[in-house]
Structure formats: C-alpha cells, structure tokens
N, C-alpha and C positions, 0 to 999 in steps of 0.2 A: 873294414868297420865291423864291429860286432853287431848282432841283431838287436833291435829295439822291440820289446814286447810291451804292448799297452794292455793293461788289465784294469778291471774295475767293474762296478755295477753298470747295468744297462742304463743308457742315457747320460753317462758321464762324458761322452765325447770321443770314445776310442776310435771309431771309424773316421770321424772328421779330422781328428788330430793326426791319425796315421796318414790320411791323404795329404795333409799339409806338410808333414815331415817328408813324405815321399817326393813332393814337389821341391821342397827346399834342398834336400840332400841328394836328390836325383837317384834314389834307391828304390828297389822293387818293394811293393806292398803286397801283403797277403792278409786277407780277412779269413780267419779260420772258419767262421760260421758259413760264409759264402762258399768256401772251398768244400766244406762238408756237404752243403746243399747240392753243389754240382756233382760231387762224387756219388751221393745217394739218390740223386735225381728227384729230390723232394725237399720241402721246406723244413726248417728246424722244428716248426710247429707240428708238422706231420710226423717227424721222427719222434718227438716227445709223445705225441698222441698214440702212434701206432706201435712203437717199440720201447718207449719209456726213457726216462732220464738216464738210467744206468747205461743203457746201450749208447746213448748220445755221448756220455762222458768218456766211454771207452774209445769211441771214434775220435773224439776231441783230443785225447791224449796221444793217440796214434799219429794224428796229423801234426800235433805239436812236435813230437819226436822227429818226424820226417823233416819239418822245416828247421829244426834246431841244428841239423847237420849242415845247413847252408850258412853263408855269412852275408852281411850287408843287406839284410831285409828288415822291413818294418812289419811287425805282426800285430794285427788287431785281434785280440782274443775275446772269446765269449765271457760273459760276466761271471760264470761259475767255474772257470778254469782253475781258480786258486783253491777250490774245495779239496783237491787232491794235492797234498804237499809235495809229492814227487814232481808235479808239473812246475811248481815254483823252483825246485832244484834244477830242472831241465832249463828253465829260462835263465836262472842265475849263472849256470855253467856255460851257456852259449851266448849270453848277451846282457842287455840292460833291461830288467823289468821295471816298468813304471806303472804305479797305480794311480789312476784318475779317480777322483772322488767328487761328490757334489752332495748338497743337502737333499733330504727327501722331498722337500717342496720343489726344488729346481728339477729334480728327476721327474717328479710327477708332471710338472708343466711341460717338460720336453717329451714325455711319452704318452700323455693322456689321449692323444688322437691316433696312436699306433695300434694296429690290430695284430701284429706279428710277434707279440711277446707272450709266449705260452705261460710263463710264470706269473704274469699279471692278470690272468683270467680270473677275476674275482669280483664279487659284488662291491668290494671296497678296495680299489687299487691303491689308494694312499696308504691304507693300513698294510696291505701286502708289501708295498715298497719298504715301509718302516720295518716290518718284521724280517724281510729278506736282508735288508741292510744290517740289522742287528745280528742276524744269524751268521752273516759272512764277515762281519767286522774283524774278528780275530784272524781270519785268513788274509784279508786285504792288508791288515796291519803287519803281516810278515814280509811285505814288500818294502825294502828300506827307503825307496824314494817314491814320494807321492805328491800329487798336486791337486788342490781343490779347484775344480773348473767352474764352480758356481758363478763367479763374477769375472771370469777371464774370457778373452776372445780365443778362438782356435789358434790364431797366430801367436798370442802370448804364451799359451801352453806349449806349443811347439818350440818356441824360442827358449823357454825355461829348460826343456829337455835337452836341447842342443847345447846350451850353456853348461848344464849339470854334468854332462858326459864329455865335454870338450869336442863336440862334433862339428862346430862351425869353422 
C-alpha cells in the first residue's frame, strides 16, 4: 500500500483520523510533529520559540523525506507542511495526500482549550485562525483530494479515504 498523508489546518482531525485509519487498515502510523519532538527532545512550541519556524520547517521536511521512502504508513502531518510545495510533491510521489478541512468556527471550538499551538498564541485566536486559514488556502487547495470534517465523525472521514483510494 502507498502511504497516506493527512494534511490540513490544526484542529481538522489529522491525528484522530490517522489513528482510525491505522486501526482499520492495520498499518503503521507516524505523527510527524510527535516524531520531531522525540528527536529534538522538546515540544514544537519550544522549537518555534527557541529556534524559529524556519528551523522547524526544515526539520519537518527532512522527516517527511525520511518517511516517504517507506511504504504502507499513515502519516499525520503538521498543519503548515504544505507551505513548501516540494513537500506536496514528496507526498504525491510516494502516496495519497488527503487534505482535511473544517470551518474556522469548528476549528476554534476544537482548539480553544489547547495550550500547545504556537501559531494561536494571540489575543484573538478566532481571528488568528481565520487569517491563517486564508493565508494557507492556496496551499491546501493544491491537494487534489480533500474532506470537510466539520460535520463528520472520525470513522466517516476514515471510510471516505479508504473508499476514495480503494484501500478497503
């Protein structure tokens, strides 16, 4: 099986859907952010704060390249991985990229109590979500297959992915 890459804005369900797909398909799962945290021995938050976003994006691409050489894994990617179009090509060449989307209202509700989202440290997180979504829209739109998770269960999203790519 080719790899499945779940991309999309934070709070769209990438990790939850990846876990469900892993259980259904009995395939390995990799969360790129968690992998980077383990390698760096600090949180994404700390990496952003201490070394900057550019440093993190370089790490992220290196880890993506590493896992793109494997097959049959489900990869939950960070929300900004699509900002580098080379990353999109890596995913397309080695698997099935899927963009998970949700409305800004749904994203806010899902994230409002989370403290581990460095890009949402703002006096107005709703506005920050809307601005980031708008800034990343063109990149997310480069992924040919997308699913709006706003009104779907995790299981429904996973089953749509399985059906779309004939994995069931």
